[in-house]
N, C-alpha and C positions, 0 to 999 in steps of 0.2 A: 660822686663817683661817675655819674653819667656825663657831667661836664668834662671831667678828665678824659673819658673815653672819646668824646667828641673832639676835644683838643688834639688828642693823638691822631685821630683820623684826619683832622684838618691838616696837621703837620705832614702826614704821609701823602695826602693829596697834593700839597704844595711842593713837596720834594719830587713827586712824579711829574708834575707840570714843569718844573725846572728842568728835569731830565728830558722830557718829551718835547718841549718847545723847540729846541734847536733841530731835532729830527723833523718835526712837522714843518718848520720854516724851510729846511733844506728841500723837502719834497715839494712844498709850495713853490719855491723859487725855480725848481726844475720843471714844473708843470704850468708855468705861465709864459707868455711870449717874452723874448729877450728885452724888448723895450719897456716891459713892465716889471723887470726883476727888482727894481728898487722902489716900486710902488708901495706905499705904506698900508694899503688895504690888505685885508687878510687873504682874499683870493679874487683878484680883479677879473681874471679870465683864464679859462682852461685851454692849454695848448701842449702838444707833444713835439713842438718844433725843436726844442733843445735836444731831445733824444734823437730825432731824425737827422739833424745836422751833425750831431756828435758821431754817429755811425757812418753816415754817408759822406760827410766832408772831412772828417778827421781820422777815419779808419780805426775807431775805438774798438771795434769788434776784434781786430787782430791783437791789439794791446791787451784786451780782456783775456783772450785765449792764451797769450804769452804768460800772463800772470798766473793763470790756473796751472799751466804746464810746469812752470818754474816752482811754484809753491808746493804742488803735489810731489814733483820730482825730488825736491830738496828734502821733504819730510820722509819720503820713502827711502831715501839714501841715508839720512842722518839718524832716524829713529832706531833701526837695528844696531847701528854702531854705538849709539848712546846707551842702548839697553845692555849690550855686552860690556861696555866700559863701566857703566854704573854698577852692574852686578859684580864685576871684578873688584871695584873699589869697596863695595858694601860687604862682600863675603870673604874675599881673600886679602883685603888691604893692600892690593897691588900698588907698589910705588910708595906706600906710606903716606903720611900727611903732606909730604912735599909734593907728591903727584896731585893730590886733591887741591892743594893751594895753587899749583900751576894751572890746573884746569879753570879754577875760579878766577885767577888773575888775568887770564886771557879776556875775560868779559869786562875788565877794567880799562882795556885799551880803547881809545876812541876810534870809531870806524875810519875816520879821515886819515889816521896814522897808517892804516893798512891799505888804503885805496890806491895810492901811487905805486907801492911795490907790487900789489896785485895786478894793476894795469900793465906794468912793465913785463911781468912774468907771462901774463895772458897774451900780450902782443908777440912775445917770442914764440909762444906755443900756438898761435893762431886761434885763440879762443875768444877774442873780442868779437862783438856783434854775434854772439852765439847763445842760444838757450841752454845748451849743455854747459857752457862756462858759467852762466848764472846759477844753474842748479848746483854745480860743484861749490861755488863760492858761498852760496847761501847755506848749503849743508855744512861746510867747514865752519862758518861763522856761528851757526846755531848749535853745533855739536856740543861745545862745552856747557852751554846752558841746559840743553836737554839731558846731558849726562849728569849734571848736578841734581836736576829734578828727579830723575829716575833712581839715582843712588839713594835718595831719601826714601823713595817708595820701597826699594828692595830691603833697606835697613828695617823697615817697619814690618816685614814679613817674618814670622817666626822661623828659625832655623830647624825646628822640629819637623816641619813638613818635608824638607829636603833629606834630613837624616832618616826619616821613615821610608822615603822612596829609595834611598841608597841601601838601607837595610833589606829592602825587598828585592834588591839586585840591580837597581838602576845605576847608571853611571852619573857623574856630576853633570855632564852635558844633558842627559836624559832628564834628570831632576830639574834642571833649569828650564828645559823646553816644555815638559809635561806637567810640572807642578808649579814652578815659580811664575812663569809667564801668564798662565790663566788667572792666578790670584792677583797678579799685578796689572791686569787688564784695565782697570779704571785709571791707574797712574799712567799707563802707556797712552790711553785715550787722551788724557789731559795734556801729555807731552806733545802728542800729534797736533792737537788743536792749537796749542801755544806756538809750536814750530810753524804751523801753517800761517798763523796770524803774523808772526815776525817776518816770514818770507813774503807774504802778501803786501805788507806795508813798507818794506825796505825800499829806500829811494837812492842812497848815495852810490852803492855799487851798480845798481841798474842804470843810473845816469852815466857813469863812467864807462861801463863795460858793454852796454847795449848800443844798438844802432836804430835806424828808422824802422827796420823790419822786426826787431826783437825788443823794442821798448815795452815796458810793463805799464800797468795802470798808473802808479804814482808819477812816472816820468811823463806819461801822456797828459795827465792832469796839469802838471807843472808847465807844459808847453802851450796851454790854452791862454796865451797872452798875445795880444795884438798891439798895434800902435795906438789903439784907442783904450788900452787897458785890459784887465782880465775879463774874459767872457764868463761872467759869474753864472749865467744860466746853464751853460755847458758844464762848468765845473760842478754845479749842484747836481746836474743829471749824472755826471760821471761818479761823483762821490756816492750818490744814492745807489747806483749800480755796484759800486765797489764794496759796499757793506753787505750786499745780498749773500755772497758765498760765506762770509763770516757768520751771519745769522743762521744760515742753513746748517753749516757744520756744527755750530754750537747747539742748535735745537735738536738735531738728531742724536747727538751723544751727550745730551745735557746731564742725564743721570750719572754717566760715567765721569763726566767732567767735574761735577760737584763732589762725587766720591773720591776722585783722584786727587783733587786739590787739597783734600783734608786727610787723605790716606797716609801720606808720608809723615804727618805729624803725630800719628797714633803709634804708640809703642807698647 
């Protein structure tokens, strides 16, 4: 029995090492001088040169701020619309199964199929090289996904709660705002986190629709290529900084995220 327990713990440690090793090596590469990036030693020398040149020479601070603005803006725009649409599908069967399938089917389209038409429309509207344009396109692209997620959460909430509120004199709108939304808070939190992650990591639309002053983190990282090859030290520093907001967001609402991801499957 003791041997089996040790074996399980050894397996868990091995899995943790496999997961943690790439992150450790990423941090290690970002904190050594550029000329030692490919050095096989674990930590040959400590240096913050990659971070300094990334911000001073490449303007990464502006790209970082652009990503935060675009990701937050798209989530704030898409989540309320997704909540209303998901609630309408869950409670009133708006549009029937055809509408649900249409929402889901939009996620099957490859982004590259939408990129060129979006660019042509944005060029006519003057929204290229604009953070507002990126916020709108990210919100539109992520809206079906967030709607489908929130629909599952609303379907898991007993209708008795709303019926009791309506019996007490509340309207359907008041029952939704005062009863359903507080109960669905874990699901909404999960949708917000997933929407933020999708917007933060998006590359194709940002590459096509943004310019030098509005480029986001993925575009900035892709541009770290010179005639001598990829500047791996700067890329490692940029990626290390790029995962910080995702870790912070997930950490602060971890309990809501875990509850939300399982809430929609409980009936």
